[in-house]
Residue frames as a rotation matrix with the C-alpha (Angstrom) as fourth column:
MET 1
-0.333 -0.274 0.902 33.19
-0.441 -0.800 -0.406 9.13
0.833 -0.533 0.146 -11.54
GLU 2
-0.702 0.020 -0.712 33.09
0.542 0.664 -0.516 7.95
0.462 -0.748 -0.476 -7.95
SER 3
0.325 0.904 0.279 30.03
0.319 -0.383 0.867 8.78
0.890 -0.193 -0.412 -5.89
LEU 4
-0.368 -0.420 0.830 30.43
-0.528 -0.640 -0.558 10.98
0.765 -0.644 0.014 -2.83
VAL 5
0.577 0.723 0.379 28.06
-0.738 0.262 0.622 8.76
0.351 -0.639 0.685 -0.82
HIS 6
0.949 -0.188 -0.254 30.52
0.229 0.963 0.143 5.83
0.217 -0.194 0.957 -0.73
GLN 7
0.164 -0.947 0.276 33.69
0.149 -0.252 -0.956 7.87
0.975 0.198 0.100 -0.13
ARG 8
0.669 -0.113 -0.734 35.65
0.742 0.049 0.669 8.24
-0.040 -0.992 0.116 3.12
CYS 9
0.926 -0.357 -0.120 37.78
-0.331 -0.924 0.192 11.14
-0.180 -0.138 -0.974 4.30
PHE 10
0.553 -0.805 -0.215 41.35
-0.036 0.235 -0.971 11.09
0.833 0.545 0.101 3.05
ASN 11
-0.377 -0.719 0.584 42.67
-0.591 -0.299 -0.749 11.98
0.713 -0.628 -0.312 6.53
HIS 12
-0.499 0.331 0.801 40.11
-0.736 0.326 -0.594 10.09
-0.458 -0.885 0.081 8.64
ALA 13
-0.887 0.080 -0.456 39.25
-0.270 0.711 0.650 6.68
0.376 0.699 -0.609 7.22
THR 14
-0.749 0.622 -0.230 36.34
0.644 0.601 -0.473 6.14
-0.156 -0.502 -0.851 9.62
ARG 15
-0.257 0.655 -0.711 34.49
0.043 -0.727 -0.685 9.29
-0.965 -0.207 0.159 8.63
GLU 16
0.220 0.393 0.893 32.38
0.906 0.257 -0.337 9.69
-0.362 0.883 -0.300 5.53
ALA 17
-0.808 -0.577 0.120 33.34
0.562 -0.693 0.452 12.37
-0.178 0.432 0.884 3.04
VAL 18
0.218 0.906 -0.362 31.21
0.626 -0.414 -0.661 15.45
-0.749 -0.082 -0.658 2.61
ALA 19
0.804 -0.016 -0.595 33.22
-0.369 -0.798 -0.477 17.38
-0.467 0.603 -0.647 0.02
ARG 20
0.499 -0.694 0.519 35.80
0.841 0.533 -0.095 16.95
-0.210 0.484 0.849 -2.70
CYS 21
0.124 -0.561 -0.818 38.65
0.106 -0.812 0.573 19.40
-0.987 -0.158 -0.041 -2.93
PRO 22
0.954 0.299 0.020 38.72
0.057 -0.117 -0.992 20.94
-0.294 0.947 -0.128 -6.45
GLU 23
0.429 -0.871 -0.240 42.49
-0.901 -0.432 -0.043 21.34
-0.066 0.235 -0.970 -6.31
CYS 24
-0.605 -0.764 0.227 43.73
-0.762 0.637 0.113 17.86
-0.231 -0.105 -0.967 -5.34
LYS 25
-0.105 0.697 -0.709 40.48
-0.729 0.431 0.532 15.97
0.677 0.573 0.463 -6.20
ARG 26
-0.838 -0.158 -0.522 40.50
0.209 0.791 -0.575 14.10
0.503 -0.591 -0.630 -2.86
PHE 27
0.259 0.966 0.006 37.50
0.179 -0.054 0.982 13.55
0.949 -0.254 -0.187 -0.60
PHE 28
-0.850 -0.522 0.065 37.37
0.073 -0.240 -0.968 15.03
0.521 -0.818 0.243 2.95
CYS 29
-0.109 0.772 -0.627 35.13
0.972 0.214 0.094 15.16
0.206 -0.599 -0.774 6.01
ARG 30
0.751 0.525 0.399 33.72
0.452 -0.851 0.269 18.40
0.481 -0.022 -0.877 7.47
GLU 31
0.803 -0.478 -0.356 36.67
0.175 -0.382 0.908 18.95
-0.570 -0.791 -0.223 9.76
CYS 32
-0.104 -0.945 0.311 39.23
0.654 0.171 0.737 18.75
-0.750 0.280 0.600 6.93
VAL 33
-0.247 0.027 0.969 37.74
0.894 -0.380 0.238 21.30
0.375 0.924 0.070 4.56
THR 34
-0.246 0.199 -0.949 37.24
0.504 -0.810 -0.300 25.03
-0.828 -0.552 0.099 4.76
GLU 35
0.650 0.528 0.547 35.66
0.751 -0.334 -0.569 27.68
-0.117 0.781 -0.613 2.55
HIS 36
-0.238 -0.757 -0.608 38.04
0.359 -0.650 0.669 30.05
-0.902 -0.059 0.427 0.77
GLU 37
-0.722 0.005 -0.692 37.00
-0.513 -0.674 0.532 32.56
-0.464 0.739 0.489 -1.91
GLU 38
0.179 0.975 -0.129 33.66
-0.907 0.113 -0.405 30.77
-0.381 0.190 0.905 -2.32
ARG 39
0.194 -0.165 -0.967 35.33
-0.522 0.817 -0.244 27.38
0.830 0.553 0.072 -2.80
VAL 40
0.885 0.051 0.462 35.65
-0.418 0.524 0.742 24.41
-0.204 -0.850 0.485 -0.44
LEU 41
0.290 -0.873 -0.392 39.35
-0.526 0.197 -0.828 23.50
0.800 0.446 -0.402 -0.10
CYS 42
0.740 -0.177 -0.649 41.30
0.553 0.710 0.436 21.06
0.384 -0.681 0.623 2.01
SER 43
0.872 -0.388 -0.299 43.86
-0.002 -0.613 0.790 22.40
-0.490 -0.688 -0.535 4.48
GLY 44
0.012 -0.930 0.367 46.79
0.598 0.301 0.743 21.22
-0.802 0.210 0.560 2.35
CYS 45
-0.065 0.044 0.997 45.65
0.965 -0.252 0.074 23.00
0.254 0.967 -0.026 -0.77
LEU 46
0.902 0.406 0.145 44.80
0.338 -0.874 0.350 26.09
0.269 -0.267 -0.926 1.22
ALA 47
0.551 -0.785 -0.283 48.33
0.175 -0.223 0.959 26.17
-0.816 -0.578 0.014 2.62
ARG 48
-0.284 -0.658 0.697 49.77
0.849 0.164 0.502 25.83
-0.445 0.734 0.512 -0.92
LEU 49
0.339 0.485 0.806 47.56
0.793 -0.609 0.033 28.69
0.506 0.628 -0.591 -2.12
ALA 50
0.967 -0.003 -0.254 48.72
0.163 -0.759 0.630 30.88
-0.195 -0.651 -0.734 0.76
LEU 51
0.130 -0.991 -0.022 52.34
0.434 0.037 0.900 30.29
-0.892 -0.127 0.435 -0.22
ARG 52
-0.221 -0.166 0.961 51.64
0.974 0.003 0.225 31.36
-0.040 0.986 0.161 -3.80
VAL 53
0.774 0.506 -0.381 50.75
0.514 -0.853 -0.090 34.93
-0.371 -0.126 -0.920 -2.73
PRO 54
0.313 -0.697 0.645 52.84
0.735 -0.253 -0.629 37.19
0.602 0.671 0.433 -4.96
ALA 55
-0.396 -0.592 -0.702 55.21
0.888 -0.443 -0.127 39.64
-0.235 -0.674 0.701 -3.33
ARG 56
-0.848 0.110 0.518 53.59
0.190 -0.850 0.491 42.39
0.494 0.515 0.700 -5.38
GLY 57
0.195 0.980 -0.047 50.29
0.310 -0.017 0.951 41.84
0.930 -0.200 -0.307 -3.54
ILE 58
0.273 -0.178 -0.945 52.02
0.962 0.041 0.270 42.25
-0.010 -0.983 0.182 -0.20
SER 59
-0.776 -0.608 -0.165 53.68
0.602 -0.793 0.092 45.52
-0.187 -0.027 0.982 -1.28
LEU 60
-0.525 0.677 0.515 50.35
0.130 -0.534 0.835 46.76
0.841 0.506 0.193 -2.59
ALA 61
0.478 0.673 -0.565 48.79
0.666 0.142 0.733 46.10
0.573 -0.726 -0.380 0.85
ILE 62
-0.122 -0.617 -0.777 51.58
0.931 -0.342 0.126 48.03
-0.344 -0.708 0.616 2.50
LEU 63
-0.906 -0.192 0.377 51.16
0.358 -0.822 0.443 50.89
0.225 0.536 0.814 0.05
LEU 64
-0.028 0.973 0.230 47.41
0.298 -0.211 0.931 50.96
0.954 0.095 -0.284 0.78
ARG 65
0.455 0.162 -0.876 48.06
0.884 0.038 0.466 51.14
0.109 -0.986 -0.126 4.54
LEU 66
-0.590 -0.742 -0.320 50.55
0.740 -0.655 0.153 53.98
-0.323 -0.147 0.935 4.04
ALA 67
-0.715 0.404 0.571 47.99
0.213 -0.652 0.728 55.85
0.666 0.642 0.380 1.92
GLN 68
0.357 0.889 -0.287 45.37
0.553 0.047 0.832 55.40
0.753 -0.455 -0.475 4.65
CYS 69
0.136 -0.401 -0.906 47.75
0.948 -0.214 0.237 56.74
-0.289 -0.891 0.350 7.27
GLY 70
-0.847 -0.501 0.175 48.57
0.530 -0.780 0.332 59.70
-0.030 0.374 0.927 5.06
VAL 71
-0.290 0.841 0.456 44.93
0.212 -0.408 0.888 60.54
0.933 0.354 -0.060 4.55
GLY 72
0.485 0.460 -0.744 44.35
0.792 0.131 0.597 60.27
0.372 -0.878 -0.301 8.32
VAL 73
-0.330 -0.698 -0.635 47.19
0.839 -0.526 0.142 62.69
-0.433 -0.486 0.759 9.06
LEU 74
-0.872 0.011 0.490 45.89
0.332 -0.722 0.607 65.07
0.360 0.692 0.625 6.41
VAL 75
0.142 0.987 0.076 42.36
0.402 -0.128 0.907 65.03
0.905 -0.098 -0.415 7.88
ALA 76
0.399 -0.058 -0.915 43.74
0.915 -0.046 0.402 65.62
-0.065 -0.997 0.034 11.39
TRP 77
-0.681 -0.716 -0.154 45.90
0.682 -0.697 0.223 68.51
-0.267 0.047 0.963 10.16
PHE 78
-0.638 0.506 0.581 42.95
0.222 -0.601 0.768 70.12
0.737 0.619 0.271 8.37
PHE 79
0.406 0.792 -0.456 40.77
0.675 0.076 0.733 69.75
0.615 -0.606 -0.504 11.47
PHE 80
0.163 -0.423 -0.891 43.33
0.885 -0.337 0.322 71.51
-0.436 -0.842 0.319 13.68
LEU 81
-0.848 -0.394 0.354 43.88
0.523 -0.729 0.441 74.17
0.085 0.559 0.825 10.97
LEU 82
-0.138 0.892 0.430 40.18
0.341 -0.365 0.866 75.02
0.930 0.267 -0.254 11.08
ILE 83
0.592 0.293 -0.751 40.22
0.793 -0.044 0.608 75.21
0.145 -0.955 -0.258 14.89
GLY 84
-0.318 -0.817 -0.481 43.25
0.832 -0.483 0.271 77.50
-0.454 -0.314 0.834 14.77
GLN 85
-0.793 0.075 0.604 41.71
0.390 -0.700 0.598 79.77
0.468 0.710 0.526 12.16
SER 86
0.288 0.954 0.081 38.48
0.467 -0.214 0.858 80.05
0.836 -0.210 -0.507 14.18
LEU 87
0.428 -0.209 -0.879 40.48
0.874 -0.150 0.462 81.00
-0.229 -0.966 0.119 17.29
LEU 88
-0.691 -0.722 0.021 42.37
0.692 -0.653 0.307 83.64
-0.209 0.227 0.951 15.34
LYS 89
-0.462 0.592 0.661 39.07
0.398 -0.528 0.751 85.24
0.793 0.609 0.008 14.32
LEU 90
0.372 0.543 -0.753 38.08
0.919 -0.100 0.382 85.91
0.132 -0.834 -0.536 17.92
PRO 91
0.715 -0.096 0.692 38.40
0.006 -0.990 -0.144 89.59
0.699 0.107 -0.707 18.88
ASP 92
-0.336 -0.941 -0.027 41.45
0.122 -0.015 -0.992 90.75
0.934 -0.337 0.120 20.86
SER 93
-0.237 0.285 0.929 39.30
-0.872 -0.485 -0.074 91.76
0.429 -0.827 0.363 23.78
PHE 94
0.837 0.520 -0.169 38.28
-0.421 0.810 0.408 88.14
0.349 -0.270 0.897 24.23
HIS 95
0.392 -0.768 -0.506 41.91
0.449 0.640 -0.623 87.05
0.803 0.017 0.596 24.44
LYS 96
-0.586 -0.620 0.522 42.70
-0.092 -0.589 -0.803 89.75
0.805 -0.518 0.289 27.02
GLN 97
-0.509 0.521 -0.685 39.83
0.827 0.516 -0.222 88.51
0.237 -0.680 -0.694 29.22
ALA 98
-0.978 0.193 0.081 38.15
-0.202 -0.970 -0.137 91.95
0.052 -0.151 0.987 28.91
LEU 99
-0.279 0.932 -0.229 34.84
-0.325 0.133 0.936 90.30
0.903 0.336 0.266 28.30
TRP 100
0.010 0.251 -0.968 34.96
0.731 0.658 0.178 88.50
0.682 -0.710 -0.176 31.66
ARG 101
-0.807 -0.349 -0.477 35.94
0.584 -0.596 -0.551 91.63
-0.092 -0.723 0.684 33.47
ALA 102
-0.824 0.544 0.156 33.10
-0.426 -0.777 0.464 93.56
0.373 0.316 0.872 31.88
GLU 103
0.037 0.852 -0.522 30.58
0.015 0.522 0.853 90.88
0.999 -0.040 0.007 32.88
ALA 104
-0.185 -0.172 -0.968 31.92
0.907 0.350 -0.235 90.75
0.379 -0.921 0.091 36.43
ALA 105
-0.961 -0.206 -0.187 31.83
0.261 -0.901 -0.347 94.51
-0.097 -0.382 0.919 36.77
GLY 106
-0.605 0.793 0.075 28.30
-0.483 -0.441 0.757 94.76
0.633 0.421 0.650 35.37
GLY 107
0.023 0.622 -0.783 27.00
0.336 0.733 0.592 92.11
0.941 -0.277 -0.192 37.74
GLN 108
-0.590 -0.345 -0.730 28.09
0.781 -0.015 -0.624 94.03
0.204 -0.938 0.279 40.90
C-alpha cells in the first residue's frame, strides 16, 4: 500500500495529497475533496453519486412537501375555525354595539 505522505494530488501535481477517495482510490489535496455523508469524496465521485439518486427518492421528497403543506393548511383552518366559534359565542348585544352605547350613556 502506498503511503499518503509521498503522494501528490491527482488534479494538482504540485500539491501534496491529504486524503484518498474511497470510491476511486485516488489521492487528492484539500481543495479537491469534500465531506459527504461522513465520508471524504473527490468531486468526480460526488457528482457520480448525485446522478445515482433514484427517482423514487425525489417523489418521496415531493410527497413529504405536499404533506407538510396539507398539515399547514389544516392548522390554519382549525385556527380560524376557533376564532369564528369564539366570535359566535359573543352575545347579540355586543354585535349591535349596545354595550358601547350603554357605556357612553352611563358616562354622561
